[in-house]
N, C-alpha and C positions, 0 to 999 in steps of 0.2 A: 575948582568947582566944575569947570567944563569937563575935566577928566572923570570926575565922579558921576556926572550925569550920563556921559557916554558909556561908562562901565555899567551903570544900571540899565540903560537901554539894551545893551548887548545881552545882559543877563536875562532880561525879560523875554527877548526874542529866542534865546536858547531854551528857556524853560517852556515856552509855548511850542517850540518845535518838538521837544522831547515828549510832551504830553500828547501831541498829535500823531506820534508814530504808532503803527499797528503793533500788537503784541507778537513776539517772535516765538512763543511757546507752541506746543502741539495744538492742532485744530480740534475743536469739540464738535465739529459738524458730523452728524450721523450719516452713515453710509446709506446709499439707495440700492434697492434690489430690483432686478427685472427677471421674471420667471415666465417661461412658456412650458406648458406641460399637458400631456394627454394620457389617459388610461383607456385602453382599447381592447375590446374582445373581438377578434377577427375570426369569423366563422369559416373563412376560406383556408386558413392555415391551422385552424384549431389551436390557436395560441392567444394568450393574454399579453398585452404589451403595455409597458410603462415607460414613458419617455419624457424627460424634463431637461430644460436648459436653464442654468442659473448664472446670472451676472451680478457682480457686486461693483457698484460705481462704474457701470458700463463695461466692466472687464470680466471675461469668462472666469468663473470661480469654481474651484475643485474642492473647497473646504467645507462643503455643506453636508448635512445628514438629511437624506431625502427618504421619506416613507409614504407608502399608501396603506392606510390602516396600520397594521403591525408588520408589514412587509418592507424591508429595506431595499432601496433601489441603488445598485452599485454605481460608482463613478467610473465613467469610461474615458475621462480626460477631456480637455478642451471645454469644460463647463457642462458636459453632457452626462446625465444620469439615466441609464436605460437598461432594459433587460426584456428578454422573451421568457414568459412563464408558461407553465401548463395551463390549459384552458379551464382548469378548476380552481385557479388561484383567486380570481375576483368573481364574485357571484352577482348575477343579474338581480335587479330590483332590490339592491342592497346599498345602504348608505355608507360612505367612506369619508375619511378626512385625509387629504394630502397635507403633510407637514414638512416644511423646509426649515431645518434648524441650523443656525450659524452660531456656533458656540463662542467664537472670538468676539462677537458683537452682542452676545446674549439676546439673540433675536430668533423668534419662531414665527413663521408665516404659515397660516393654515387656510385650507380651502376645502369646503365640503361639497360633495356631489352624490348622486344616486346613479349607479350604473343601470342603463335602460335594459329592458327585457329583450330576449332574442326574438327574431321575426324573419320573414322570408319574402323574397320577390315572387309574385304570382307568375305562373307560366305565361309566356308571350303567345300571341296568336301565331299560327304557322307562317302566315305571310309577313309577319313582323320579325320572327326569328331568322327566317331566310328572306332578307329584305332586298327584293329586286328593284333596282333603281334608286334606292336610298330615300324612301318616303318616310314620313313622320311615324313615330312609334309611341303608342300609349303604354306607359309602365305603371303598374300598381303593386302594392305590397301590403302585408298585414300590419296592423298597428303594433307599436312597441310601448309598453308601460314605462312611464317616467321619461319619455322622450320630449325634450323641449321642442325640437323640430327635426326635420329629415334633410339629408343632403343626397342628391343624386348626381353622380359624376360618370361621364362616359370616357372610357380609355381605349386606346388602340392596342392591338396585340402584335401582329407580324409586320404591319406597315405603319407609316406615319404620314403626317401632312394634312389630315382632316382638321377642321375647326373644333370638333368635339362639342361637348355640352356639359354644363355644370350649373346647379341651381340649389337653392334652399327653399323648402316648401313646408307648410304647416299641415298639409293633408297627406293622405297615403296614396297619391297618384300624381303624375305629371306627364307631359308629352315632350319627347325628344323631337326637335324640329328637323326638317330635311337638311338644313344648312350644316348640321353636325357632321354629316357624312361627306361633305365637300370641302375643298380647300379654298383659299382666299380668291382663287381665280374661278370659283364656282364649278370646278371639275369634280366628278364623283370619285371618291377614294374607296375602292373595293377592298374587302378583307374582313378580318374578325375584329369585332368591337366587344368590350365588356362593360356591362352596367354594374356600377357599385352604388349601393344605398346604405347610408349611415343613419342610425337613430342616435342623436346626441343629446346629452344633458348639459345645460348651461352654455357650452361652446365646444369647439373642436379645433385642434391645431395640427399643422403638418408635422411629420416626423420622418426620420431617414428611410424607413422601409415602406412608406405609404405608396401604394401602387396607382394612385389617381390624384388629380388636381382638385383643390378645394375652391369653392366659389368665394367671391368677395362678399363683404357685408355680414360675416359671422360676428356674433357678440365678441367684444374685446374689452381689455382693461377691466377685468372683473375680479381682481384680487385686492383684498383689503391689506394695506401695509406694504404693497409693492406694485410696481408696474408690470404689465404683461397680461397674459391670458392663460387660463386653464379650463379644462373640460374633460368629458368622458364620452365614449360612444361604443356602440355595437355595430359591426359591419356585417350585413347579411351575406349569404352566399351569392356570388355574382351570377349574372345572367348573360347569355351570349347572343349577339346579333351578327349574322354573316351577311355582309352587303355584297351584292352581285350586280352586274350590269342588268339593265331592264330586259334584255333579250333572253336571259337565262331562266 
């Protein structure tokens, strides 16, 4: 009798253990996607740019089909889909849909945007374009239809070391402060500086060819069905500031 009871107890324990084991078959968990993308019309190089990075389960992914409208964006490897197009490829004030299609997962991620209109930076005052002593500079530009906001970013040309300046504004003007032309030790950095202004729709992200830095605080995580950020923008023709010493 004792042997029978012991046998039954062992059988119950084994049954409970087998029921508690996790299934060993393939996982049904759906993959996650992260996408960063920008469609850009750059008036400085007379080119349209499409640049996307695609990750599947946090791994760079080369198996997607990426389109802007009906234009295929080629895969360059390492999860990057990008190309330079003629400046007549994407039209201003026109609505487009980015579509990222992953056939192996039967997933399509879509994002709509309207490319803003072209615009220009207004001429600087003479004492601002030749900036003796690195004083503040008021910058203004024409408005761009379909722009959510504007980015102004100051970049250096032949020299480096200045603090520079970058900001996001909802109006068509802003002021570059004197600190932009000085280094962290507050020493004036003379040389050529370029003003870049972007009219963006929904958001704007960095891409390999971008010639300026972006400010923090831009809209992010704006894609339904995926992580990441997408947007579009028009970059006006840049303006130049030459910073000299105060005695010149």
